[in-house]
N, C-alpha and C positions, 0 to 999 in steps of 0.2 A: 969507841967513841965515834969514829968516823962512820961506822955502820949505823949507829943510832941516829946520827945527824942526817944521813942519807935517807933512812926510813921515815924520819919526821918530815923531811923535805918532800919525799915522794907522797906521803899521806896528805900533806898540805896541798900539793899540786893536784892530786886526785880529787880532793875535796873541792877545790876551786873549779875544776872541770865539771863536777857534778852540779854544783850550785849554779854555774854559768849555764849549763845545759838545761837545768830546771827553769831558770829565768827565761831563756829563749823559748822553751816549750810553753811556758805560761803565757808569754806575750803572744805567741802564735795562736794559742787556744782562745785567748780573750779577743783577738782580732777576728778570728773565724766566727766566734759566737756573736760578735757585734755585727758582722756582715750578714750572718744568718738571721739574726734578730731583725735587722732593718728590712731585708727582703721578705721575711715572713710577716713582719708588721704591715708592709705595704700590701702584700697579698691578703692577709687576714682582715685588714681594714676594709678592703673591697668586699670580703666575704661577710663582714659584720652586717652589711645591709643585704642580707640574703633573701633569695626568693624562696618562699615557703609553699609553692604551688602544689607540691606532692603531699602536703600535710592538710587533710580536710578539716582538722579542728583548729588550725592556725587562723586567728583573727585578732586584729588590733582594736576592734570595736565591740565584739561580742563578749559580754562578761558572764555568760551562763557557765555553770560548772561543766567541766569535761569529764564524761564517764565512758571510758573505753577500756578494753582488756589490755593486759601487758603484752599479749601477742600482737594486738593492733598497734600499740606503741612501738614495738620492735620493728614493725613493717614501715612505719612512717618516719621514725627518727634515725638519724645517722648513728653509727655505733658509738662515737664519742659522746654525743648528746644523750643517747640512751643510757650509757654508763653513768653519767652524772645525774640525769633526771630521775631515772627509774631504779638504779642500783645504788644510789646515794654515794657515788664515787667522788673522787677529788682529783682535779687536774694537778700536774706538777707545779710547784710554785715558780713564779717568774717566767712562765711560758705563754701567758695570755697577752696578746697585743693590746687588749682593752685596758690592761693595768696602767699603762702610761699614756693612753690616748687622751688628747686634749679636745677632741671633737665635741661640738655642742649639739645636743639632741636628747633623745629618749632611748632608754634601754628596756627591751621587752623580753619576756620569757621565750626562748627559742623553741620550746615544745608547743606552746599554745598561743603566743602573741599577746599575753596579758601585759599591760604596762607595769613596770616595776620601779624604775629609778629615772630621775632627770640627771643630766650630766653636771648640773651645778651643785649636786650633792655628793659628787665623787671627789675623793681626795687621795693623796699619796700617803699610804700608811706604812709602807716598807715591809708589809707582811708577805708579799709575793703574789697576791691575788687582788683583783679590782675591789676597791673599798668605797662604800657610800655611808653617809651619816643619817640618811632618812629615805624611806620609801616614797614613791610618787603619791600614794594615798594610803591611809590606814588599812583599808580592806584588801590591799593588793597582795599581802603576805600572810602566811600562817606561821605560827611560832610553836615548835614542838620540843619538849624536853628531850635531850640526847645524852645518854650516859654510856655511849659506846666507847670502846678503846680506853676504858678506865678514866675517862674525862667527864666532867659535868659541864655540858654546853647547851646552847639553845639553837636548834636547827631552824633554818628559814626555808619555807616551801612556797611555791607559787600558789596563791589562793584559788586560782581557776582550775589548774590541772594537777595539783599536788606534786609537782616536780621538785626534787631537791635542788636548792640553789646554793646553799652554803650555811654559814652560821653567823650569829650576831653576838658581839662582845661589848662590854661596857667600858671600853678604853678609847672611844672615838673623840673627835673634836666637838666643841660647842656648835650648835646650840643643843644637840641631843645627848652628847656624850657617848653615842653608840657607833660601832664599826660593823657594818654589814660586810662580811668577808665573803665574796661571791665568786663562784667558778665562772671564768670568762666564757667557757665553752657553752654555757646555758643561756648566755645573753645575746640577744639580737639587737642591733643598733639602727636607729633611724636618725639621720642627720637633720638638724633643724633647718627649715627653709630660710634661705638668705633674704634679707630685706633689700629691696631695690629702690 
């Protein structure tokens, strides 16, 4: 009886230590992620207004279709933008500083500069990627049926350069009921001019 009580007490103490250690480790992890997120958000917010001088097709005013080879795209786009835009990749959820950005302005295609979304159509969807309920204009996006990965979805591409942006779903807020779930890596941001 004494031995059974001792083993029960020992198991209980060990369990408490494990739970306590897990709780401390979780708190440290959350704090480090928060600190990392804040510093990366500040750094990436500056990068959202990126200089596209090494990209000859980048223009916020030219609406003509971009026709260049994949080899040329690979030379002018950064590896992460190339992966999303040309290989139809997906960034990890909750990693984009744009997801929680409250800045007022316009979002452009980072591959070619085509205007895509206004910040007043952006909303918090909780899906892990920047979400918008409406494009800046009807002709700015292409809609492609996507049956990859065993799912039936609608892919969204830039209408000017055919870069993969993300997908659109019918679970968004009014007035459209749509949720454009967009990879933040492919978005370039220009802050609206402040009124004086």
